[in-house]
C-alpha positions as CSV (number, residue, x, y, z in Angstrom):
1,M,112.4,75.5,115.7
2,N,110.9,72.5,114.3
3,K,113.0,71.4,111.2
4,K,109.9,69.7,109.7
5,R,107.9,72.8,110.2
6,F,111.1,75.4,108.2
7,L,111.1,72.4,105.7
8,V,107.5,72.5,104.7
9,L,107.5,76.6,105.2
10,S,110.5,76.4,102.9
11,G,109.1,74.1,100.7
12,F,105.9,75.5,99.9
13,I,107.6,79.3,99.2
14,L,110.3,77.2,96.8
15,V,107.4,75.5,94.8
16,A,105.7,78.6,94.5
17,A,108.8,80.5,93.3
18,L,109.5,77.7,90.7
19,S,106.2,78.2,89.3
20,R,107.2,81.0,87.5
21,M,108.8,78.8,85.0
22,I,105.0,77.2,84.2
23,P,103.7,79.6,81.6
24,H,101.5,82.4,83.0
25,P,100.1,85.6,82.2
26,Y,102.7,88.8,83.2
27,N,102.7,89.5,86.4
28,F,100.4,86.3,87.6
29,A,102.9,85.4,89.9
30,P,103.8,84.1,93.7
31,M,106.2,87.0,94.7
32,G,103.6,88.7,97.5
33,A,102.0,85.2,98.4
34,M,105.3,84.2,99.2
35,A,106.2,86.8,100.9
36,I,103.0,87.4,103.1
37,F,103.4,83.5,103.8
38,G,106.7,83.5,105.3
39,A,105.9,86.5,107.8
40,A,102.8,84.8,108.8
41,Y,104.5,81.3,109.4
42,F,108.1,81.4,110.4
43,S,108.7,82.1,114.1
44,D,112.0,83.1,113.7
45,K,111.7,86.4,111.6
46,K,114.4,86.5,109.8
47,F,113.6,83.2,107.7
48,S,110.4,85.6,106.3
49,F,113.1,88.1,104.5
50,L,115.9,85.0,103.6
51,V,113.5,82.4,102.5
52,P,111.3,83.8,99.8
53,L,114.3,86.5,98.4
54,V,116.9,83.3,98.1
55,A,113.9,81.6,96.3
56,M,113.0,84.3,94.1
57,F,116.8,84.7,93.2
58,I,117.0,80.6,92.8
59,S,114.2,81.5,90.0
60,D,115.1,84.4,88.6
61,L,118.5,82.0,87.6
62,L,116.0,79.8,85.8
63,V,113.6,82.2,84.2
64,N,116.7,84.5,82.6
65,N,118.7,81.7,82.0
66,I,116.1,79.4,80.7
67,L,112.9,81.3,79.7
68,Y,114.4,84.3,78.8
69,L,117.9,83.1,77.5
70,G,117.5,84.5,74.1
71,F,116.2,88.2,75.6
72,Y,119.3,88.3,77.5
73,G,121.4,87.0,75.0
74,G,123.8,84.4,77.8
75,F,124.0,83.8,81.1
76,T,121.9,86.0,83.6
77,L,122.8,86.3,87.2
78,F,120.8,89.0,88.2
79,T,117.8,90.9,86.1
80,P,118.7,94.4,85.4
81,G,117.0,96.4,88.3
82,F,116.3,93.4,90.3
83,Y,117.1,95.3,93.8
84,W,113.6,96.7,93.2
85,M,112.1,93.5,92.8
86,Y,114.0,92.3,95.8
87,G,113.2,95.3,97.9
88,A,109.4,94.9,97.2
89,I,109.5,91.6,98.4
90,A,111.4,92.7,101.1
91,L,109.0,95.4,102.1
92,I,106.1,93.0,101.4
93,V,107.7,91.0,104.1
94,V,107.7,93.9,106.6
95,A,104.0,94.7,106.0
96,G,102.8,90.9,106.0
97,L,104.6,91.2,109.9
98,L,102.2,93.8,110.5
99,I,99.2,92.0,108.8
100,M,99.7,88.6,109.4
101,K,99.9,88.7,113.1
102,K,97.1,86.0,113.2
103,V,96.2,84.0,109.9
104,N,92.6,84.0,108.9
105,T,91.0,85.0,105.5
106,S,90.8,88.9,105.8
107,R,94.2,89.1,106.9
108,I,95.3,86.6,104.2
109,I,93.1,89.0,101.4
110,A,94.7,92.1,103.1
111,G,98.1,91.2,102.7
112,S,97.5,89.8,99.5
113,L,96.4,92.9,98.1
114,S,99.0,95.4,100.0
115,A,101.5,93.1,98.6
116,S,100.0,93.8,94.8
117,V,100.3,97.5,95.7
118,I,103.3,97.5,97.5
119,F,105.4,95.2,94.1
120,F,103.7,97.6,91.7
121,L,104.5,101.0,93.1
122,I,108.3,100.1,94.1
123,T,108.9,97.8,90.7
124,N,107.4,101.0,88.7
125,F,109.0,103.4,90.4
126,G,112.3,101.8,90.2
127,V,111.2,101.4,86.0
128,W,110.9,104.9,86.0
129,L,114.1,105.9,87.9
130,G,116.0,103.8,85.6
131,S,114.5,104.3,82.2
132,P,115.7,106.7,79.5
133,I,111.9,106.3,78.2
134,Y,110.4,108.2,80.5
135,P,111.0,111.9,81.7
136,Q,112.9,112.1,85.1
137,G,110.0,114.4,86.4
138,L,106.6,113.6,87.8
139,E,105.1,113.2,84.6
140,G,107.2,110.6,83.3
141,L,106.5,109.0,87.0
142,F,102.9,108.9,86.1
143,M,103.6,107.9,82.9
144,S,105.6,104.3,84.4
145,Y,102.7,103.9,86.8
146,A,99.6,104.3,83.7
147,A,102.5,101.9,81.7
148,G,101.8,99.4,84.3
149,I,97.8,99.3,85.1
150,P,97.5,96.8,82.6
151,F,99.2,94.4,84.1
152,F,98.3,95.1,87.5
153,H,94.8,93.2,87.5
154,Y,97.3,90.0,86.9
155,T,99.5,91.1,90.2
156,V,96.4,91.1,92.2
157,L,95.1,87.7,90.6
158,G,98.4,86.2,91.0
159,D,98.9,87.0,94.9
160,L,95.2,86.2,95.6
161,F,95.7,82.8,93.7
162,Y,98.9,82.0,95.4
163,S,98.4,83.0,98.9
164,G,94.9,80.8,98.9
165,V,96.7,77.7,97.5
166,M,99.7,78.1,99.8
167,F,97.9,79.2,103.1
168,G,95.2,76.5,102.2
169,A,97.7,73.9,101.6
170,F,99.3,74.6,105.1
171,E,96.6,75.3,107.4
172,Y,95.3,71.6,106.0
173,V,98.7,70.4,106.3
174,K,98.6,71.7,110.0
175,S,95.4,69.9,110.7
176,Q,96.6,66.4,109.4
177,K,99.6,67.0,111.1
178,P,100.1,68.2,114.9
179,V,103.5,68.8,114.8
180,F,103.8,71.7,112.2
181,Q,101.5,73.9,114.6
182,Q,103.9,75.1,116.2
183,G,106.9,77.6,114.9
């Protein structure tokens, strides 16, 4: 394993995750991009899962205990329903492993859009299943998805933006430093 490459890839993902601390529209976030980026570049595929999930956990600790401290009323290790978000990220990595076998613009866009759809479907399903405000039937599930639609375009824009920045920056780094070419 190329340790410098691993550290740079991990650093890109951690910086993206920490960008959640910067004010942004709801759902304009790097989660999908982090997952497909890791899937595309880590040669040891266990890190494709571990690094984005650990980065997400670190950023969750900061977001939950700094930005949303008043909302939760004290230290929060995990957001309620966190497993739906983390499960969505893991599933996006799986999709990324299938889509990102070769890095090119069309695959980055396809991976990014797939990430947005997967995150939307999984997390809104989790909201429906775990929330008493939605009836526990098909009607309630559709209500949950309908409630998420106004935020979906931000998910898409966030995934496209962060994918463009992360993939573009790493490809630039690779072009300047051949040591980062292979995993």
